N, C-alpha and C positions, 0 to 999 in steps of 0.2 A: 268408899271403896276399901276393901280389906287389905291387910298387909300382904297376904298371899297373892291377891289380885294385882297389887302394885308390882310385886316381884315378877309376875308373869308378864305384865305390861312392858317392863324394861328388858326382859329376857328375849322377847319376840322381836326379830329384826323388823325394821320399819317397812320394808318392802312387802311383808305379809299383812300389814295393816292398811295398805292402800287398796282402794276399790279396783278390781280387775275381773271382769266377768265375760265369759264367752258362751254364746248360744249357737248351736247348729242343728240342722235337721237333715236326715238321710233322704235324699231324693228317691232312692230305690224303694223306700217304704211309703213315702207320701207325706208331705208337709203337714197335713191335717190329722195324721195318725199319731197318737200319744207315744207309740214306741219309736217314732222317728226322731224324737227330741233327745238331745244330749247337751248338758251344760256343766260348767265347772268354773270355779273362781273364788274370789275373795270379795266380801261385801262389808261396808260400813253402814250403820244405821243410827247415826247420832240423832238424838231428839225423837226417835221413834218409840211409841208405846204399843200401839196395836199393830204388831208385825203381821200376824195372821189371826183373824178372828172367826172362829167357827167355820173353818174351810174344810173341804173334802177334795184334796188335790188329785189331778189326773195322772201325775207322775210320782215316782219315788225319789226322795232325796235324803241325804244325810249331811248335817251341818255340824261342824266342830266349833265350839265357842272359843275364840281367841282372847276376847276382852269383853267385859261387861257382865251384866246380870239380868235375870228375867225369870220367867216361869212358863212351863209347857203344861197345857191343860188338855188331857186326853178326852175323847168323846164320852167316856163313861164317868167323867168327873175327877179322875185321878190327877194330881198335881205334882209336877217335878220341878225342882229348882234348877235353873240354868246358870252356869258359871264357867270360867275358863277351864278347859280340859274336859268338858262335858260334850258328848255327842248326842244329838237328837235327830230322829227320823220322821219324815212325812210319808205315810203309806197311802197308796191309791185307795180311795173308797173308805178311808178312816178319818172321821171328822176330828178336828183338834184346833187349838188356839196356841199362839205364842205371844206372850205379853212381855215387853221389855221395860227395863228401867231406862227412861229416856235420857238420864243424866250419866249413864255408866260408860259411855263411849263404846258402844257395842261394835264388835268386829267378829266376823266368822269366815271360815273356809267351808266350801260345800262342793258336793258332786250331785248330779241329777241324771236319772235314767228313766226309761219308760217302764210301764207296768209289767211287761214280759220279763225284764231283768229283775224286777222286784219279786216276781213269783219264783225265779231261780234262786235268789238269795234266801227267800223264805224256805224253799224246799231243801236247801242245803243246811238249814238250821242256823245260819249266820244272822239272819234278820227275823225278828218276831214282832208283829204288830202289837202284841200284848206287852211288850217291853221296848217302848220307843225311845227311851232315854237311859243312858248309862255313861259312866266316867271312863275315859280312855287315857287322859293325859295328852300332852302336846309333844309330838315328835317333829322336830324341825326338818329332819330328812324327808318325812312324808310331805310336809308343807312345801319343800323345795320341788319335789316331784309334781305336786299339784300345780305349782306355779308354772313349771315347764310345760305341763300338759295344757294349761290354760292358753299359753302363747301358741303352742303347736296346733291346738284345735282351731284357734282363730285364723291361722295362716294355712291350714291344710286344704289342698285341692279336694274336690268331691271324691275322687278315687281313693284318697287316703282316709276318708272318714270311718270306714269299717275298722281299720286298724286303731284309730283313735278311740272308737267305741270299745274295743277290746281292752285298751289301756285304761280307760275310764272305769270299766267294770272291775278290772284287777285292782285299781286304786280303791274302789268302793269296798272290795273284799278286805283289803289291808286296813282300812279305817275301822270296819266292823270287827275284824279279828283282834284289834289292839286291846279292846276292853270287854268284848262280849264273852261271858263265860260259856263254855260248851257244856250244856246240861247232859249231853249224851256221851261225853268223852269216856267216862268210866265204863259205861254200858258197852260201847263199841270195843274198848280195850279188853273187857272181860269176854266178850263174844269171840274176839280174835284168839285169845288164849285157849278158850274152850274148844274152838274149832281146830286149832293146831294140835292140842294135846290129846284130842279124842278123834283124830282123823280117820281111824280105822273102825269107828262105830257108825253104823248106818243110820241110827236114830239121833245122832248128835245135832244135826241141823234143826230138826223139829224141836228138840229140847232147848236149844239156844233161842229159837224164836219164841217159845213159850215163856222162857225166863225173861226175855227182853220185854215181852208184853206185860208181864207181871211187875217187873222192876220199873217200867215207865208208865204204869197205870193204864193198861189197855192199849199200848202202842200197837198199831196194826202192822201186819206183815209188810205191806207195801211201803208204809212210812219207814219202818225199820230198814228195809232193803235200800231205800233211797238215802237214808242217813249213813248207812254202812258204806254204800258205794261212794258217796261224796267224800268220806273221810279216808277210805282205804284204797279206792280206785277200782274195785271190782265188787261184784255182788257176794253175799255170804256163801252162796253155793259154789261160785267160782273160787272163792278164797279157800274153802274146804278142799276143793279139788287140787289146788296148788299145794296145799300143805300135805295132802295124801301123796302127791307125786314127789314132793321133797323127801318124804319118809321112804317112798319106794326107791328113790335114788340111793339113799343111805343103805338100805337093805340089799339092793342089787350089788353094791360094791363090797359090802362087808359080810354077806351071807351067801353060802353056796347052795342053799336049798333051791328046788325047782321054782321057776317063775310062777307056776300055778299055786304053790304054797305061799309065796309072798303075796300074791293077789288075794288069796283067801284071808290071810292075816290082816290085810288092809280093808277087808269088808266088801270086796268085789264079788259079784254073783258068780263070775267065771273069769278065767284068764283072758278070754278074747275081749271082753269089755275093758279089762284093765289095760291090755296091750294097746287097744285103740285110743284110750284116753291118754295113756303115757305118750304115745307117738304124737298126738295132737298138741300136747303141752311142751314136750321136750324136742320134738322133731326127729326122734329116732325111736326104734322099737326097744323094749326092755332088753332083748337079747343083744342088740347092737350096742346099747349103752353099757351093758355089763362087759362086753368084749372090748370096750374102748374105741369102737368105730364110730 
């Protein structure tokens, strides 16, 4: 065992190295349905070598290595070293193996969700079956929340399971966000800046989409739209509208020109379309906003 591994072994409180596992299923979905299953906990695998051998799991899970060493072998033959602070995922429908050093005192913390939640994580860009393993480090605060959720899930009445499911999904997001680089962060940031700085140009949205596709090697509009919404909270079109209306508010307060002139400057075909959109976003007409009413 390496010096770094020994340091991690002594740094992790003993309660996180003891086995504690909870499995539950949502009766409203049906116990035989993969999406009904949720599980969380801590596992020890002392003496285990073939942890998973050439399996294609029905669920999604993410496991954080707390102690020990091993290897993750993807279905395409790629091999990843497993060590403390490394997070590895099992994706539904993706064959893989995990082979452990039986003498390394393996311990892990994990979360497990159904395939519908896996699809949501993939759509958001947080999870990628092509990148099942990466280093996150070990955050003791996250382990504490995981331990609390393990106990809460075990004792939860059936009516409380949907809330536990939400907490488990949020915990999965936190684990993935800790070390997963966002390959689209710069792209989304650039798109936001361009949409904000050129809100008065009618063709800016098409230009942003074209540049996004080129920068991301053929990223489709629908994929870009989903990525943008997941990170910003609204679609690119709605984001542009909000920035145009922000600019409209500035002009209405600082500029005495007629509303029709401001609408034209902002790229609206006519003042009626501008007024309707302004009222929908702000809750008041441009005239009432300018008057302070």
